[in-house]
C-alpha positions as CSV (number, residue, x, y, z in Angstrom):
1,X,11.9,34.9,65.1
2,X,11.4,31.6,63.7
3,X,9.4,31.7,60.5
4,X,9.8,32.1,56.9
5,X,12.0,34.9,55.7
6,X,10.5,37.8,53.7
7,X,12.2,36.7,50.5
8,X,10.6,34.1,48.3
9,X,12.7,31.0,48.0
10,X,14.0,30.3,44.5
11,X,13.4,26.7,43.4
12,X,16.0,24.9,41.5
13,X,14.8,23.9,38.0
14,X,13.8,20.2,38.0
15,X,16.0,17.9,36.0
16,X,14.3,16.8,32.8
17,X,12.5,13.4,33.2
18,X,13.8,10.7,31.0
19,X,11.2,8.2,29.7
20,X,12.4,4.7,29.3
21,X,13.4,3.8,25.7
22,X,10.8,1.8,23.7
23,X,11.6,-1.8,23.2
24,X,13.0,-2.7,19.8
25,X,10.4,-3.7,17.1
26,X,10.3,-7.4,16.6
27,X,8.5,-9.3,13.9
28,X,6.6,-12.5,14.6
29,X,8.3,-15.6,13.3
30,X,7.4,-16.8,9.9
31,X,4.7,-19.4,9.6
32,X,5.8,-23.0,9.2
33,X,5.5,-24.4,5.6
34,X,2.2,-26.1,4.7
35,X,2.2,-29.9,5.4
36,X,2.5,-32.3,2.4
37,X,-0.7,-33.9,1.2
38,X,-1.7,-37.0,3.2
39,X,-1.7,-39.3,0.2
40,X,0.5,-37.8,-2.6
41,X,0.6,-41.1,-4.5
42,X,-3.2,-41.5,-4.7
43,X,-4.7,-39.8,-7.9
44,X,-7.3,-37.2,-7.3
45,X,-10.8,-38.1,-8.3
46,X,-12.5,-35.7,-10.7
47,X,-15.8,-34.2,-9.8
48,X,-15.2,-33.9,-6.1
49,X,-18.0,-36.4,-5.3
50,X,-18.1,-38.4,-2.2
51,X,-16.8,-42.0,-2.4
52,X,-19.7,-44.3,-3.0
53,X,-22.2,-41.5,-3.7
54,X,-24.8,-42.2,-6.4
55,X,-24.4,-40.3,-9.7
56,X,-27.1,-37.6,-10.2
57,X,-29.4,-38.5,-13.1
58,X,-29.7,-36.3,-16.2
59,X,-32.5,-33.7,-16.1
60,X,-35.7,-35.0,-17.6
61,X,-37.4,-33.4,-20.6
62,X,-39.5,-30.9,-18.8
63,X,-41.9,-30.5,-21.7
64,X,-42.6,-34.2,-21.7
65,X,-43.3,-34.0,-18.0
66,X,-45.8,-31.2,-18.7
67,X,-47.5,-33.2,-21.3
68,X,-47.5,-36.4,-19.2
69,X,-48.4,-35.0,-15.8
70,X,-49.6,-31.5,-16.6
71,X,-52.2,-32.6,-19.1
72,X,-50.7,-30.5,-21.9
73,X,-51.8,-31.5,-25.4
74,X,-49.2,-31.5,-28.2
75,X,-49.4,-28.2,-30.0
76,X,-51.1,-26.5,-27.1
77,X,-49.9,-23.0,-26.0
78,X,-48.2,-24.5,-22.9
79,X,-46.4,-27.1,-25.0
80,X,-45.4,-24.6,-27.7
81,X,-44.0,-22.2,-25.0
82,X,-42.0,-25.0,-23.4
83,X,-40.6,-26.2,-26.7
84,X,-39.5,-22.6,-27.6
85,X,-38.0,-22.1,-24.1
86,X,-36.3,-25.4,-23.5
87,X,-36.0,-26.8,-27.0
88,X,-37.3,-30.3,-26.2
């Protein structure tokens, strides 16, 4: 008779599978040092303004503007509130 025998066949235990080792941890190279300023001998300008830019004028007396263009009379409630608020 040509067929399987009546006894179950015993399987050999499988050999444990080995996983490949993880690659070693590497750190990225350090950043290069910052470049030197383009013009180290040129003094830095104060104020940070643009070269050739006009200077901003001083703020005008807002109370005087209210009296001149707003029609406020001297001693009026509007003028008194402005004087107390802005001190002009």
